[in-house]
DRENVO-392753 format. One record per residue (C-alpha): x, y negated, z negated; residue number from 0; residue in one letter. Coordinates in pm, whole numbers, plus 50000, padded with zeros to 5 digits. Last residue first. Layout:
# residues N
site X=X; Y=Y; Z=Z; i=NUM; aa=A
...
//
This chain:
# residues 407
site X=83957; Y=62199; Z=55330; i=406; aa=X
site X=83964; Y=62583; Z=55411; i=405; aa=X
site X=84304; Y=62653; Z=55520; i=404; aa=X
site X=84425; Y=62808; Z=55861; i=403; aa=X
site X=84384; Y=62477; Z=56042; i=402; aa=X
site X=84643; Y=62322; Z=55812; i=401; aa=X
site X=84893; Y=62589; Z=55888; i=400; aa=X
site X=84999; Y=62891; Z=55689; i=399; aa=X
site X=85330; Y=63017; Z=55801; i=398; aa=X
site X=85427; Y=63361; Z=55702; i=397; aa=X
site X=85801; Y=63439; Z=55635; i=396; aa=X
site X=85948; Y=63719; Z=55841; i=395; aa=X
site X=86314; Y=63627; Z=55773; i=394; aa=X
site X=86320; Y=63336; Z=56014; i=393; aa=X
site X=86090; Y=63294; Z=56332; i=392; aa=X
site X=85773; Y=63253; Z=56129; i=391; aa=X
site X=85498; Y=63516; Z=56182; i=390; aa=X
site X=85154; Y=63361; Z=56260; i=389; aa=X
site X=84827; Y=63454; Z=56091; i=388; aa=X
site X=84510; Y=63427; Z=56295; i=387; aa=X
site X=84437; Y=63792; Z=56295; i=386; aa=X
site X=84587; Y=63980; Z=55997; i=385; aa=X
site X=84945; Y=64063; Z=55973; i=384; aa=X
site X=85007; Y=64405; Z=55797; i=383; aa=X
site X=85040; Y=64573; Z=56152; i=382; aa=X
site X=85377; Y=64406; Z=56217; i=381; aa=X
site X=85494; Y=64659; Z=56474; i=380; aa=X
site X=85824; Y=64861; Z=56447; i=379; aa=X
site X=85646; Y=65198; Z=56481; i=378; aa=X
site X=85295; Y=65185; Z=56594; i=377; aa=X
site X=85040; Y=65447; Z=56459; i=376; aa=X
site X=85286; Y=65654; Z=56257; i=375; aa=X
site X=85455; Y=65359; Z=56100; i=374; aa=X
site X=85115; Y=65203; Z=56002; i=373; aa=X
site X=85006; Y=65529; Z=55835; i=372; aa=X
site X=85336; Y=65587; Z=55648; i=371; aa=X
site X=85320; Y=65218; Z=55512; i=370; aa=X
site X=84956; Y=65245; Z=55408; i=369; aa=X
site X=85029; Y=65580; Z=55224; i=368; aa=X
site X=85323; Y=65418; Z=55040; i=367; aa=X
site X=85108; Y=65149; Z=54908; i=366; aa=X
site X=85109; Y=64773; Z=54981; i=365; aa=X
site X=84932; Y=64513; Z=54787; i=364; aa=X
site X=84934; Y=64160; Z=54911; i=363; aa=X
site X=84958; Y=63834; Z=54715; i=362; aa=X
site X=85048; Y=63503; Z=54894; i=361; aa=X
site X=84808; Y=63524; Z=55190; i=360; aa=X
site X=84509; Y=63622; Z=54993; i=359; aa=X
site X=84585; Y=63373; Z=54724; i=358; aa=X
site X=84617; Y=63101; Z=54971; i=357; aa=X
site X=84283; Y=63189; Z=55114; i=356; aa=X
site X=84125; Y=63182; Z=54781; i=355; aa=X
site X=84282; Y=62852; Z=54689; i=354; aa=X
site X=84164; Y=62678; Z=55007; i=353; aa=X
site X=83971; Y=62415; Z=54818; i=352; aa=X
site X=84273; Y=62301; Z=54634; i=351; aa=X
site X=84287; Y=62312; Z=54238; i=350; aa=X
site X=84380; Y=62658; Z=54113; i=349; aa=X
site X=84597; Y=62857; Z=54338; i=348; aa=X
site X=84748; Y=62567; Z=54541; i=347; aa=X
site X=84803; Y=62344; Z=54236; i=346; aa=X
site X=84957; Y=62626; Z=54029; i=345; aa=X
site X=85183; Y=62726; Z=54324; i=344; aa=X
site X=85290; Y=62355; Z=54364; i=343; aa=X
site X=85401; Y=62350; Z=54002; i=342; aa=X
site X=85584; Y=62684; Z=54024; i=341; aa=X
site X=85755; Y=62575; Z=54350; i=340; aa=X
site X=85862; Y=62246; Z=54180; i=339; aa=X
site X=86009; Y=62439; Z=53888; i=338; aa=X
site X=86250; Y=62584; Z=54134; i=337; aa=X
site X=86473; Y=62284; Z=54100; i=336; aa=X
site X=86533; Y=62402; Z=53734; i=335; aa=X
site X=86731; Y=62705; Z=53852; i=334; aa=X
site X=86983; Y=62494; Z=54060; i=333; aa=X
site X=87028; Y=62266; Z=53747; i=332; aa=X
site X=87079; Y=62542; Z=53518; i=331; aa=X
site X=87319; Y=62699; Z=53733; i=330; aa=X
site X=87509; Y=62358; Z=53755; i=329; aa=X
site X=87493; Y=62332; Z=53386; i=328; aa=X
site X=87650; Y=62669; Z=53331; i=327; aa=X
site X=87923; Y=62610; Z=53596; i=326; aa=X
site X=88017; Y=62283; Z=53457; i=325; aa=X
site X=88021; Y=62418; Z=53089; i=324; aa=X
site X=88268; Y=62696; Z=53213; i=323; aa=X
site X=88497; Y=62495; Z=53434; i=322; aa=X
site X=88616; Y=62234; Z=53164; i=321; aa=X
site X=88659; Y=61872; Z=53195; i=320; aa=X
site X=88750; Y=61691; Z=52864; i=319; aa=X
site X=88549; Y=61549; Z=52573; i=318; aa=X
site X=88628; Y=61383; Z=52232; i=317; aa=X
site X=88399; Y=61322; Z=51944; i=316; aa=X
site X=88371; Y=61074; Z=51665; i=315; aa=X
site X=88298; Y=60983; Z=51296; i=314; aa=X
site X=88495; Y=60795; Z=51045; i=313; aa=X
site X=88340; Y=60633; Z=50732; i=312; aa=X
site X=88460; Y=60345; Z=50524; i=311; aa=X
site X=88230; Y=60321; Z=50218; i=310; aa=X
site X=88248; Y=59969; Z=50048; i=309; aa=X
site X=88107; Y=59903; Z=49715; i=308; aa=X
site X=88014; Y=59549; Z=49626; i=307; aa=X
site X=88045; Y=59521; Z=49253; i=306; aa=X
site X=87864; Y=59448; Z=48935; i=305; aa=X
site X=88087; Y=59537; Z=48649; i=304; aa=X
site X=87989; Y=59613; Z=48281; i=303; aa=X
site X=88316; Y=59578; Z=48093; i=302; aa=X
site X=88369; Y=59711; Z=47747; i=301; aa=X
site X=88675; Y=59581; Z=47547; i=300; aa=X
site X=88794; Y=59860; Z=47303; i=299; aa=X
site X=88894; Y=59933; Z=46939; i=298; aa=X
site X=89081; Y=60217; Z=46781; i=297; aa=X
site X=89197; Y=60189; Z=46427; i=296; aa=X
site X=89569; Y=60292; Z=46368; i=295; aa=X
site X=89665; Y=60050; Z=46099; i=294; aa=X
site X=89847; Y=59818; Z=46346; i=293; aa=X
site X=89531; Y=59806; Z=46560; i=292; aa=X
site X=89478; Y=60019; Z=46871; i=291; aa=X
site X=89352; Y=59925; Z=47214; i=290; aa=X
site X=89124; Y=60080; Z=47483; i=289; aa=X
site X=89006; Y=59898; Z=47801; i=288; aa=X
site X=88663; Y=60011; Z=47904; i=287; aa=X
site X=88464; Y=60084; Z=48219; i=286; aa=X
site X=88103; Y=60039; Z=48315; i=285; aa=X
site X=87925; Y=60055; Z=48648; i=284; aa=X
site X=87704; Y=59837; Z=48880; i=283; aa=X
site X=87535; Y=59848; Z=49221; i=282; aa=X
site X=87224; Y=59674; Z=49346; i=281; aa=X
site X=86872; Y=59778; Z=49269; i=280; aa=X
site X=86827; Y=60054; Z=49010; i=279; aa=X
site X=86447; Y=59995; Z=48957; i=278; aa=X
site X=86315; Y=59664; Z=49067; i=277; aa=X
site X=86339; Y=59771; Z=49424; i=276; aa=X
site X=86408; Y=59510; Z=49686; i=275; aa=X
site X=86762; Y=59643; Z=49774; i=274; aa=X
site X=86660; Y=60008; Z=49710; i=273; aa=X
site X=86593; Y=60120; Z=50078; i=272; aa=X
site X=86884; Y=59908; Z=50197; i=271; aa=X
site X=87136; Y=60091; Z=49988; i=270; aa=X
site X=87376; Y=60166; Z=50290; i=269; aa=X
site X=87409; Y=59816; Z=50416; i=268; aa=X
site X=87543; Y=59850; Z=50773; i=267; aa=X
site X=87856; Y=59776; Z=50977; i=266; aa=X
site X=87981; Y=59901; Z=51314; i=265; aa=X
site X=88337; Y=59942; Z=51443; i=264; aa=X
site X=88435; Y=60100; Z=51766; i=263; aa=X
site X=88781; Y=60290; Z=51782; i=262; aa=X
site X=88977; Y=60330; Z=52103; i=261; aa=X
site X=89045; Y=60616; Z=52349; i=260; aa=X
site X=89087; Y=60413; Z=52659; i=259; aa=X
site X=89462; Y=60420; Z=52612; i=258; aa=X
site X=89441; Y=60811; Z=52660; i=257; aa=X
site X=89378; Y=60740; Z=53040; i=256; aa=X
site X=89058; Y=60910; Z=53160; i=255; aa=X
site X=88956; Y=61269; Z=53153; i=254; aa=X
site X=89006; Y=61251; Z=52787; i=253; aa=X
site X=88665; Y=61063; Z=52734; i=252; aa=X
site X=88683; Y=60940; Z=52376; i=251; aa=X
site X=88418; Y=60838; Z=52137; i=250; aa=X
site X=88587; Y=60747; Z=51800; i=249; aa=X
site X=88353; Y=60560; Z=51579; i=248; aa=X
site X=88471; Y=60375; Z=51266; i=247; aa=X
site X=88181; Y=60305; Z=51034; i=246; aa=X
site X=88195; Y=60046; Z=50761; i=245; aa=X
site X=87917; Y=60100; Z=50510; i=244; aa=X
site X=87820; Y=59829; Z=50251; i=243; aa=X
site X=87680; Y=59932; Z=49912; i=242; aa=X
site X=87537; Y=59658; Z=49671; i=241; aa=X
site X=87608; Y=59434; Z=49387; i=240; aa=X
site X=87361; Y=59241; Z=49174; i=239; aa=X
site X=87508; Y=58881; Z=49159; i=238; aa=X
site X=87765; Y=58926; Z=49440; i=237; aa=X
site X=87489; Y=59057; Z=49687; i=236; aa=X
site X=87261; Y=58766; Z=49623; i=235; aa=X
site X=87553; Y=58518; Z=49676; i=234; aa=X
site X=87694; Y=58691; Z=49982; i=233; aa=X
site X=87361; Y=58701; Z=50175; i=232; aa=X
site X=87331; Y=59004; Z=50392; i=231; aa=X
site X=87266; Y=59042; Z=50762; i=230; aa=X
site X=87500; Y=59342; Z=50805; i=229; aa=X
site X=87732; Y=59149; Z=51039; i=228; aa=X
site X=87730; Y=58859; Z=50793; i=227; aa=X
site X=87847; Y=59093; Z=50506; i=226; aa=X
site X=88136; Y=59207; Z=50729; i=225; aa=X
site X=88216; Y=58847; Z=50824; i=224; aa=X
site X=88223; Y=58742; Z=50454; i=223; aa=X
site X=88449; Y=59025; Z=50362; i=222; aa=X
site X=88702; Y=58929; Z=50637; i=221; aa=X
site X=88821; Y=59230; Z=50813; i=220; aa=X
site X=89186; Y=59323; Z=50911; i=219; aa=X
site X=89251; Y=59613; Z=51145; i=218; aa=X
site X=89254; Y=59392; Z=51467; i=217; aa=X
site X=89126; Y=59595; Z=51750; i=216; aa=X
site X=88816; Y=59407; Z=51847; i=215; aa=X
site X=88970; Y=59053; Z=51853; i=214; aa=X
site X=88763; Y=58838; Z=52074; i=213; aa=X
site X=88448; Y=59035; Z=52099; i=212; aa=X
site X=88394; Y=59236; Z=51789; i=211; aa=X
site X=88598; Y=58996; Z=51574; i=210; aa=X
site X=88878; Y=59122; Z=51329; i=209; aa=X
site X=89109; Y=58876; Z=51181; i=208; aa=X
site X=89462; Y=58835; Z=51309; i=207; aa=X
site X=89749; Y=58646; Z=51150; i=206; aa=X
site X=89913; Y=58912; Z=50942; i=205; aa=X
site X=89862; Y=59171; Z=51213; i=204; aa=X
site X=90027; Y=58972; Z=51474; i=203; aa=X
site X=90344; Y=58904; Z=51261; i=202; aa=X
site X=90365; Y=59280; Z=51178; i=201; aa=X
site X=90371; Y=59353; Z=51556; i=200; aa=X
site X=90094; Y=59521; Z=51765; i=199; aa=X
site X=90260; Y=59749; Z=52026; i=198; aa=X
site X=90148; Y=60056; Z=51845; i=197; aa=X
site X=89782; Y=59954; Z=51913; i=196; aa=X
site X=89532; Y=59947; Z=51618; i=195; aa=X
site X=89303; Y=60229; Z=51496; i=194; aa=X
site X=89550; Y=60503; Z=51545; i=193; aa=X
site X=89534; Y=60805; Z=51775; i=192; aa=X
site X=89617; Y=61171; Z=51780; i=191; aa=X
site X=89535; Y=61429; Z=52056; i=190; aa=X
site X=89593; Y=61797; Z=52006; i=189; aa=X
site X=89306; Y=61880; Z=52254; i=188; aa=X
site X=89106; Y=62118; Z=52006; i=187; aa=X
site X=89269; Y=61945; Z=51699; i=186; aa=X
site X=89119; Y=61606; Z=51774; i=185; aa=X
site X=89334; Y=61388; Z=51549; i=184; aa=X
site X=89268; Y=61059; Z=51365; i=183; aa=X
site X=89462; Y=60779; Z=51206; i=182; aa=X
site X=89304; Y=60491; Z=51021; i=181; aa=X
site X=89455; Y=60189; Z=50844; i=180; aa=X
site X=89211; Y=59932; Z=50724; i=179; aa=X
site X=89297; Y=59606; Z=50578; i=178; aa=X
site X=89018; Y=59432; Z=50393; i=177; aa=X
site X=89015; Y=59044; Z=50348; i=176; aa=X
site X=88880; Y=58824; Z=50075; i=175; aa=X
site X=88724; Y=58497; Z=50185; i=174; aa=X
site X=88350; Y=58578; Z=50078; i=173; aa=X
site X=88485; Y=58723; Z=49757; i=172; aa=X
site X=88533; Y=58373; Z=49638; i=171; aa=X
site X=88161; Y=58391; Z=49533; i=170; aa=X
site X=88278; Y=58542; Z=49189; i=169; aa=X
site X=87941; Y=58571; Z=49014; i=168; aa=X
site X=87828; Y=58342; Z=48741; i=167; aa=X
site X=87736; Y=58524; Z=48414; i=166; aa=X
site X=87403; Y=58539; Z=48238; i=165; aa=X
site X=87388; Y=58764; Z=47930; i=164; aa=X
site X=87116; Y=59027; Z=47947; i=163; aa=X
site X=87387; Y=59302; Z=47931; i=162; aa=X
site X=87408; Y=59293; Z=47555; i=161; aa=X
site X=87648; Y=59566; Z=47458; i=160; aa=X
site X=87635; Y=59701; Z=47098; i=159; aa=X
site X=87862; Y=59561; Z=46838; i=158; aa=X
site X=87972; Y=59834; Z=46779; i=157; aa=X
site X=88066; Y=60149; Z=46963; i=156; aa=X
site X=87848; Y=60445; Z=46851; i=155; aa=X
site X=87585; Y=60514; Z=46592; i=154; aa=X
site X=87260; Y=60332; Z=46646; i=153; aa=X
site X=87019; Y=60139; Z=46424; i=152; aa=X
site X=86677; Y=60041; Z=46553; i=151; aa=X
site X=86610; Y=59662; Z=46527; i=150; aa=X
site X=86387; Y=59479; Z=46284; i=149; aa=X
site X=86068; Y=59269; Z=46277; i=148; aa=X
site X=86014; Y=59055; Z=45971; i=147; aa=X
site X=85801; Y=59095; Z=45660; i=146; aa=X
site X=86008; Y=59337; Z=45464; i=145; aa=X
site X=86331; Y=59128; Z=45519; i=144; aa=X
site X=86646; Y=59132; Z=45734; i=143; aa=X
site X=86532; Y=59453; Z=45892; i=142; aa=X
site X=86736; Y=59757; Z=46014; i=141; aa=X
site X=86491; Y=60038; Z=46131; i=140; aa=X
site X=86676; Y=60370; Z=46065; i=139; aa=X
site X=86623; Y=60676; Z=46289; i=138; aa=X
site X=86996; Y=60730; Z=46357; i=137; aa=X
site X=86962; Y=60657; Z=46734; i=136; aa=X
site X=87286; Y=60769; Z=46911; i=135; aa=X
site X=87457; Y=60491; Z=47109; i=134; aa=X
site X=87419; Y=60220; Z=47361; i=133; aa=X
site X=87040; Y=60289; Z=47397; i=132; aa=X
site X=86833; Y=60403; Z=47700; i=131; aa=X
site X=86945; Y=60762; Z=47678; i=130; aa=X
site X=86674; Y=60865; Z=47434; i=129; aa=X
site X=86727; Y=61182; Z=47218; i=128; aa=X
site X=86543; Y=61029; Z=46918; i=127; aa=X
site X=86339; Y=60728; Z=47023; i=126; aa=X
site X=86015; Y=60819; Z=46848; i=125; aa=X
site X=86210; Y=60821; Z=46515; i=124; aa=X
site X=86287; Y=60460; Z=46565; i=123; aa=X
site X=85924; Y=60355; Z=46547; i=122; aa=X
site X=85893; Y=60591; Z=46234; i=121; aa=X
site X=86161; Y=60381; Z=46062; i=120; aa=X
site X=85912; Y=60095; Z=46056; i=119; aa=X
site X=85876; Y=59758; Z=46236; i=118; aa=X
site X=86099; Y=59813; Z=46541; i=117; aa=X
site X=86265; Y=59601; Z=46797; i=116; aa=X
site X=86519; Y=59723; Z=47073; i=115; aa=X
site X=86851; Y=59526; Z=47089; i=114; aa=X
site X=87044; Y=59782; Z=46884; i=113; aa=X
site X=87170; Y=59732; Z=46524; i=112; aa=X
site X=87499; Y=59866; Z=46413; i=111; aa=X
site X=87679; Y=60176; Z=46305; i=110; aa=X
site X=88049; Y=60262; Z=46359; i=109; aa=X
site X=88310; Y=60306; Z=46625; i=108; aa=X
site X=88475; Y=59969; Z=46708; i=107; aa=X
site X=88403; Y=59716; Z=46989; i=106; aa=X
site X=88625; Y=59410; Z=47007; i=105; aa=X
site X=88497; Y=59255; Z=47315; i=104; aa=X
site X=88178; Y=59296; Z=47523; i=103; aa=X
site X=88237; Y=59171; Z=47874; i=102; aa=X
site X=87969; Y=59129; Z=48140; i=101; aa=X
site X=88158; Y=59106; Z=48471; i=100; aa=X
site X=88060; Y=58986; Z=48820; i=99; aa=X
site X=88198; Y=59026; Z=49178; i=98; aa=X
site X=88392; Y=59360; Z=49149; i=97; aa=X
site X=88519; Y=59480; Z=49477; i=96; aa=X
site X=88472; Y=59853; Z=49494; i=95; aa=X
site X=88647; Y=60119; Z=49695; i=94; aa=X
site X=88566; Y=60425; Z=49912; i=93; aa=X
site X=88811; Y=60515; Z=50182; i=92; aa=X
site X=89107; Y=60517; Z=49936; i=91; aa=X
site X=89347; Y=60231; Z=49851; i=90; aa=X
site X=89463; Y=60387; Z=49518; i=89; aa=X
site X=89346; Y=60097; Z=49295; i=88; aa=X
site X=88999; Y=60252; Z=49229; i=87; aa=X
site X=88860; Y=59987; Z=49175; i=86; aa=X
site X=88939; Y=59631; Z=49303; i=85; aa=X
site X=88869; Y=59327; Z=49080; i=84; aa=X
site X=89154; Y=59277; Z=48846; i=83; aa=X
site X=89449; Y=59432; Z=49026; i=82; aa=X
site X=89355; Y=59249; Z=49341; i=81; aa=X
site X=89366; Y=58896; Z=49175; i=80; aa=X
site X=89126; Y=58720; Z=48949; i=79; aa=X
site X=89196; Y=58360; Z=48814; i=78; aa=X
site X=88996; Y=58277; Z=48518; i=77; aa=X
site X=88733; Y=58019; Z=48470; i=76; aa=X
site X=88455; Y=58276; Z=48417; i=75; aa=X
site X=88562; Y=58434; Z=48746; i=74; aa=X
site X=88778; Y=58263; Z=48995; i=73; aa=X
site X=88908; Y=58420; Z=49313; i=72; aa=X
site X=89222; Y=58556; Z=49478; i=71; aa=X
site X=89248; Y=58757; Z=49796; i=70; aa=X
site X=89378; Y=59079; Z=49942; i=69; aa=X
site X=89226; Y=59435; Z=49977; i=68; aa=X
site X=89412; Y=59739; Z=50114; i=67; aa=X
site X=89259; Y=60044; Z=50267; i=66; aa=X
site X=89412; Y=60378; Z=50381; i=65; aa=X
site X=89221; Y=60650; Z=50574; i=64; aa=X
site X=89309; Y=60980; Z=50726; i=63; aa=X
site X=89093; Y=61158; Z=50983; i=62; aa=X
site X=89046; Y=61507; Z=51141; i=61; aa=X
site X=88771; Y=61507; Z=51399; i=60; aa=X
site X=88586; Y=61836; Z=51444; i=59; aa=X
site X=88368; Y=61711; Z=51723; i=58; aa=X
site X=88545; Y=61853; Z=52008; i=57; aa=X
site X=88375; Y=61865; Z=52345; i=56; aa=X
site X=88409; Y=62071; Z=52659; i=55; aa=X
site X=88311; Y=61860; Z=52957; i=54; aa=X
site X=88077; Y=61914; Z=53254; i=53; aa=X
site X=87785; Y=61815; Z=53034; i=52; aa=X
site X=87904; Y=61448; Z=53055; i=51; aa=X
site X=87600; Y=61323; Z=52868; i=50; aa=X
site X=87546; Y=61015; Z=53075; i=49; aa=X
site X=87695; Y=61127; Z=53418; i=48; aa=X
site X=87629; Y=61495; Z=53411; i=47; aa=X
site X=87306; Y=61556; Z=53203; i=46; aa=X
site X=87154; Y=61213; Z=53249; i=45; aa=X
site X=87215; Y=61091; Z=53598; i=44; aa=X
site X=87293; Y=61413; Z=53790; i=43; aa=X
site X=87064; Y=61646; Z=53596; i=42; aa=X
site X=86770; Y=61406; Z=53560; i=41; aa=X
site X=86800; Y=61289; Z=53932; i=40; aa=X
site X=86796; Y=61657; Z=54051; i=39; aa=X
site X=86488; Y=61722; Z=53849; i=38; aa=X
site X=86312; Y=61407; Z=53962; i=37; aa=X
site X=86400; Y=61476; Z=54330; i=36; aa=X
site X=86269; Y=61838; Z=54311; i=35; aa=X
site X=85945; Y=61714; Z=54151; i=34; aa=X
site X=85908; Y=61451; Z=54425; i=33; aa=X
site X=85976; Y=61703; Z=54706; i=32; aa=X
site X=85710; Y=61952; Z=54583; i=31; aa=X
site X=85448; Y=61674; Z=54521; i=30; aa=X
site X=85507; Y=61551; Z=54881; i=29; aa=X
site X=85482; Y=61901; Z=55018; i=28; aa=X
site X=85161; Y=61969; Z=54839; i=27; aa=X
site X=84994; Y=61661; Z=54968; i=26; aa=X
site X=85132; Y=61672; Z=55316; i=25; aa=X
site X=85013; Y=62036; Z=55358; i=24; aa=X
site X=85188; Y=62285; Z=55589; i=23; aa=X
site X=85195; Y=62582; Z=55354; i=22; aa=X
site X=85482; Y=62823; Z=55442; i=21; aa=X
site X=85417; Y=63155; Z=55267; i=20; aa=X
site X=85723; Y=63347; Z=55159; i=19; aa=X
site X=85662; Y=63684; Z=54993; i=18; aa=X
site X=85908; Y=63771; Z=54706; i=17; aa=X
site X=85919; Y=64146; Z=54600; i=16; aa=X
site X=85718; Y=64329; Z=54330; i=15; aa=X
site X=85807; Y=64697; Z=54259; i=14; aa=X
site X=85579; Y=64944; Z=54089; i=13; aa=X
site X=85636; Y=65227; Z=53838; i=12; aa=X
site X=85439; Y=65077; Z=53568; i=11; aa=X
site X=85122; Y=65047; Z=53760; i=10; aa=X
site X=85135; Y=65413; Z=53855; i=9; aa=X
site X=85193; Y=65520; Z=53500; i=8; aa=X
site X=84908; Y=65310; Z=53380; i=7; aa=X
site X=84664; Y=65445; Z=53639; i=6; aa=X
site X=84765; Y=65810; Z=53542; i=5; aa=X
site X=84693; Y=65740; Z=53193; i=4; aa=X
site X=84357; Y=65587; Z=53283; i=3; aa=X
site X=84268; Y=65887; Z=53510; i=2; aa=X
site X=84362; Y=66134; Z=53234; i=1; aa=X
site X=84132; Y=65953; Z=52992; i=0; aa=X
//
């Protein structure tokens, strides 16, 4: 037991130093240089040029959005303007353009029949607490005669809405335009930018329409073009509604001129996973306009609106040269170059025929007693070198030639 403890202590208080063994092998040498070349190419090409790891990056973009829709269309033989079909009217980054309305007029509070059939009151009792109806189920089955089918009675706004009514959508939405005004700021660098040039005049803005190639900085977007960029059919989208995303991406390299810090637009349909789903496909919502009769009775007009919802999203980042990330990535690059040595050592120690000889040359154990004995016999001599091993002329590294290895 004492011998084991003493062995652990002596093993702990040891020191390992690097020993250089030069292996003159074409195979291992080529592998070593190839690995080093790949690592250097990765850091130069991907890390520094593509990812710009020499920069400090600000991703906390601050953004302000204002939108405005323009256009006129026909729905149910009536002219619709912006005040009729855009909700909410504040010009926020999320807005809806209504394309189809199902209108239920002159609703008053009371009791009336719902569209679901029943034969007895017990059939209606099963629906207590259900949210599928347009009011609260009373449990009464309203029947015109004892032999006919009836409808469950509800308490709420009557007459109940019938959303199965067919209505022609407003296809003029294709020619509507959306004006987007976006200003951003990168707080780390105190840089502010707008989504169209300051030199653009009012007359130019009124005439331009966004195009990704010919007019990429125009802030006016034609709805039909936006839908085309997302691969959508305007008639199908106007009939059921949907959600369209407009993404404004700011990716700025502040080492260059600030004028190169410009927005890039992309378009996508956000509700694509539900577009072909029978449950909750499209986009719709309800709102009501309230009125009061001369005798004080409240009544309302209910609108079920199918709409194209637009979400304008702003993302971005800005980068600028900084010494600290540059030094960190340079150190990582130089350190990673040493992976070639690790791979070559694994090959030499495990896969070549001369692995045992390489192990004997690479790993050598020297004790204090051996050092004292060698110094006493011949001070200044290299007694640790075995016959046939040559000492290199620089820093005492061992050179292991092809003739020294077992092939």
